[in-house]
C-alpha positions in Angstrom: 28.0 5.3 6.9 25.7 4.2 4.4 27.3 0.6 3.3 23.9 -0.4 1.2 22.7 0.5 -2.1 20.9 3.6 -2.1 19.4 6.0 -5.0 17.2 9.1 -5.1 15.4 10.9 -8.1 12.4 12.6 -9.5 9.2 11.1 -11.3 7.4 13.4 -13.8 3.5 12.7 -13.6 2.9 15.4 -15.8 -0.7 17.5 -15.4 -2.3 15.9 -12.2 -6.1 16.4 -11.8 -6.6 16.1 -8.2 -9.8 14.7 -5.9 -10.8 17.6 -4.8 -10.8 20.1 -8.0 -7.7 21.7 -9.9 -4.6 20.2 -11.3 -0.7 20.0 -10.0 0.7 21.8 -13.1 3.9 19.8 -14.3 3.7 17.1 -10.9 6.6 15.8 -9.9 7.4 13.0 -6.6 10.9 12.9 -5.4 11.9 9.6 -4.4 14.7 7.7 -2.6 15.5 4.0 -2.4 17.5 1.6 0.1 18.6 -1.5 -0.6 18.1 -4.0 -3.5 15.1 -5.0 -4.9 14.5 -9.1 -5.0 14.5 -10.6 -8.6 10.8 -11.1 -7.7 10.4 -7.8 -6.5 8.5 -9.1 -3.3 11.0 -7.4 -0.7 9.5 -3.9 -0.9 8.4 -1.4 1.9 7.1 1.9 0.9 8.1 4.5 3.7 6.0 7.6 2.7 6.7 11.2 4.5 5.3 13.1 7.2 4.1 16.7 8.2 6.8 19.1 7.1 9.4 16.6 6.6 11.4 15.0 3.7 13.1 11.8 2.8 16.6 13.0 4.1 15.2 14.0 7.2 13.5 10.5 8.1 16.0 8.1 6.4 17.7 8.0 10.1 15.9 4.8 11.0 16.8 2.9 7.8 20.0 0.6 8.6 20.9 -2.6 9.4 20.3 -1.9 13.2 17.4 0.4 12.5 13.9 0.1 12.3 13.8 -0.9 8.4 16.6 -2.9 7.7 17.8 -2.5 4.0 19.7 -5.7 4.1 16.6 -7.2 4.0 14.2 -4.8 2.7 14.0 -2.3 -0.4 12.9 0.5 1.3 11.2 3.0 -1.0 10.7 6.5 0.4 8.5 9.2 -1.5 8.1 12.6 -0.5 4.5 13.8 -0.1 3.3 16.5 -2.0 3.6 20.1 -0.6 6.7 19.2 1.6 9.3 21.2 -0.8 11.1 18.2 -2.6 7.7 16.7 -4.6 5.7 19.3 -6.4 4.5 22.4 -3.5 2.9 25.3 -3.8 6.5 27.2 -3.2 7.4 26.2 -6.8 3.9 25.2 -8.7 1.7 28.1 -9.9 -1.9 27.4 -9.3 -1.3 24.8 -6.6 -4.6 23.5 -5.9 -6.4 24.4 -2.7 -6.6 21.1 -1.6 -4.2 18.0 -2.1 -5.3 14.9 -0.4 -3.7 11.6 1.0 -5.9 10.1 -1.9 -4.1 12.0 -4.5 -0.5 10.9 -2.9 -1.0 7.5 -2.9 -2.4 7.4 -6.4 0.6 9.1 -7.5 3.1 6.9 -5.7 1.5 3.8 -7.1 2.3 5.2 -10.3 5.9 5.9 -9.6 6.4 2.3 -8.0 5.0 0.8 -11.2 6.4 2.7 -13.9 10.0 3.2 -12.4 10.7 0.0 -10.8 7.8 -2.6 -11.8 6.3 -3.3 -8.4 2.8 -4.6 -8.1 2.9 -5.4 -4.9 4.3 -4.0 -1.3 5.1 -6.2 1.2 4.4 -3.2 3.6 3.9 0.1 3.7 5.5 1.8 6.9 4.3 5.5 7.8 4.2 7.4 10.7 1.8 10.7 11.6 0.9 11.9 7.9 2.8 8.5 6.7 0.9 6.4 8.6 -2.6 8.2 7.0 -1.2 7.6 3.7 -0.2 4.1 4.9 -4.0 3.4 5.9 -4.8 5.0 2.5 -2.8 2.6 0.8 -4.4 -0.8 2.6 -8.0 1.0 1.7 -7.4 2.0 -1.6 -5.4 -1.2 -3.1 -6.2 -4.3 -0.9 -4.9 -6.3 -3.6 -1.3 -4.5 -3.3 -0.2 -4.3 0.3 0.4 -7.4 2.2 1.1 -5.3 5.5 0.9 -1.7 7.1 2.2 -0.5 10.0 -0.1 2.3 11.3 2.5 4.4 13.4 0.7 7.6 15.4 -1.8 7.8 12.9 -5.6 7.1 12.2 -7.7 6.5 9.3 -9.8 9.6 10.1 -8.2 12.5 11.2 -10.2 13.0 14.6 -12.0 16.4 15.7 -9.9 17.1 18.5 -7.0 16.6 16.0 -8.6 19.1 13.8 -8.8 21.4 16.3 -4.9 21.8 16.9 -4.6 21.8 13.1 -7.0 24.7 12.7 -5.3 26.5 15.3 -1.8 26.0 13.5 -3.3 27.2 10.0 -4.8 30.2 11.3 -1.7 31.6 12.8 -0.1 31.3 9.5 -3.4 33.0 7.8 -3.4 35.6 10.3 0.3 37.0 9.2 0.2 40.3 7.6 2.1 38.5 4.7 -0.9 36.2 4.1 -2.3 36.9 0.8 -5.4 34.5 0.8 -5.6 31.4 -1.3 -2.5 29.8 0.5 -0.3 32.5 -0.8 2.3 34.8 1.2 3.9 37.9 -0.2 7.0 37.0 1.7 8.1 34.3 4.3 5.9 35.4 7.8 8.9 34.9 10.1 7.0 36.2 12.8 4.3 33.5 12.4 6.4 30.5 11.5 7.8 31.4 15.3 4.8 31.5 16.5 3.7 28.3 14.9 6.6 26.3 15.9 6.2 27.1 19.4 2.5 26.3 19.5 3.6 22.8 18.0 6.0 22.2 20.9 3.1 22.4 23.2 1.2 19.3 21.2 4.3 17.0 19.8 5.2 16.0 23.3 3.0 15.0 25.9 2.6 16.9 29.1 4.8 14.0 31.0 7.6 14.4 28.6 7.9 18.3 30.0 7.2 17.1 33.5 10.2 14.8 33.5 12.2 17.4 32.1 13.2 15.8 28.9 12.9 18.8 27.2 16.2 20.1 28.9 19.6 18.8 27.5 22.8 20.6 27.1 21.8 22.0 23.8 18.5 23.2 25.4 19.6 24.3 28.6 16.2 25.8 29.5 12.8 26.2 28.2 13.4 29.5 26.1 16.2 27.6 24.3 14.2 24.7 23.9 11.4 26.9 22.4 13.8 28.4 20.1 14.9 25.1 18.8 11.2 24.6 17.8 11.0 27.8 16.0 14.3 26.6 13.9 12.5 23.6 13.2 9.9 25.5 10.8 12.1 28.5 10.2 13.4 26.8 6.8 10.2 25.5 5.5 8.0 27.7 3.4 4.9 29.2 4.9 2.5 27.8 1.8 4.2 24.4 2.0 3.2 24.1 5.8 -0.3 25.4 5.2 -1.2 22.9 2.0 0.2 19.9 3.9 -1.9 20.8 7.1 -4.9 21.1 5.0 -4.1 17.5 3.7 -3.7 16.1 7.2 -6.9 18.2 8.4 -8.9 16.4 5.6 -7.3 12.9 6.4 -10.2 10.4 5.7 -9.5 6.7 3.8 -13.4 7.0 3.3 -13.6 10.1 1.5 -13.2 9.2 -2.0 -15.4 7.5 -5.0 -14.6 4.0 -3.9 -16.2 4.4 -0.1 -18.2 7.3 -0.4 -17.7 8.6 3.4 -18.5 5.4 4.9 -15.3 4.8 7.3 -16.7 1.4 8.6 -16.7 0.0 4.9 -13.3 1.3 4.3 -12.0 -0.5 7.2 -13.5 -3.7 6.2 -12.0 -3.2 2.8 -8.6 -3.7 3.9 -7.4 -6.9 3.6 -3.8 -6.3 5.0 -2.4 -7.1 8.4 -2.6 -4.0 9.9 -0.5 -3.0 12.9 -1.6 0.0 14.9 0.8 1.2 17.1 -0.3 4.3 18.8 1.9 6.6 21.3 0.1 6.1 24.7 1.0 9.5 25.4 0.0 11.0 21.9 -2.0 14.3 21.8 -2.5 13.8 18.4 -3.5 10.3 17.1 -4.9 8.9 20.3 -5.0 5.3 21.4 -8.9 5.4 21.4 -9.1 6.3 17.8 -7.1 3.1 16.9 -9.1 1.2 19.5 -12.2 2.1 17.6 -11.1 1.2 14.5 -9.7 -2.2 15.3 -13.2 -3.7 15.3 -13.8 -3.5 11.9 -10.1 -4.6 10.5 -10.0 -8.1 9.4 -6.6 -8.8 10.6 -5.1 -6.5 12.8 -3.2 -5.8 16.4 -3.4 -2.7 19.0 0.3 -2.3 20.3 0.8 1.0 22.0 4.4 2.9 22.4 4.7 3.0 26.3 6.4 6.0 26.1 6.0 9.5 27.8 7.6 11.3 24.0 4.0 11.9 22.9 3.7 12.0 19.2 7.2 11.9 18.6 7.6 8.2 20.4 6.6 7.4 16.8 9.7 9.3 15.1 12.2 8.4 17.9 15.3 10.1 17.3 17.6 10.2 20.0 15.3 7.7 21.8 16.7 4.4 22.0 13.7 2.5 23.9 11.0 3.8 21.6 13.2 2.7 18.3 13.9 -0.6 19.8 10.2 -1.1 20.3 9.5 0.1 16.7 12.2 -2.2 15.3 10.6 -5.4 17.4 7.4 -4.6 15.8 8.6 -4.7 12.4 10.8 -8.0 13.0 7.7 -9.6 14.5 4.8 -8.6 12.1 7.2 -9.4 8.9 8.4 -12.5 10.6 
């Protein structure tokens, strides 16, 4: 039961031009807050959403005994463009072909300033695509961010990660309902089922399956488990899934007018304290990706999650050990 202050709403941005061309017509961001903003506005943790997820789906880790404690921090969740709550292809005519993390964090900064008068963040905590946004915050607005938690994410989407993403996009684009331009004539149900099943082979590690952790009373066999992955995406609009995957595929903190493709320069521009928290068995964002970034960061540490839960070690619903590890990371890094 929620016992702390909690609010939600929408923020209208108007006509929003995006980095790679086009405009989000009548752009809006959906947001939620947890806790109380201090009079000095110095207790803010921004918690962006991840691929295909919404703020209600990710708020499970917010609580006095959770990873982010709202009795201490003012936690602001902001839904990414394309997730169905903020402006998305499913509700926006002529949605741009590519809306990037750069576009998301610039819009988020406007929301924080205009709605709450927030000019500085104690931290940005992000998992997966949320970690990509946290990295963008640190590189683009170094004076606004004190610390970032890069939980199963990287500064630039690696080639091996793009191979997975482009295969997933190809599944959706191969559907007979696909019209081109990121649009569908109807929800491609068969393609979504295939999308979910293939996702299952990458989100969790090989060791996770070898240990039989996919078998539970609710999923007593492999087929039941895979049907659960189908259901995970069956209620998500295909055009939104495709748009956000294009954003993930294009993730790069240096691909902007400030850093002009120089990833090393973008990493060196970061003044925030950076805690890199890769999953030891994550197939998307490998420990090696963060190890390559570490020498170029001014104030950083690498703490892998020693877990066989693959990418989902960073979003450990029903996984108390990895949840406790993340809680300790936040407590120690912000002590």
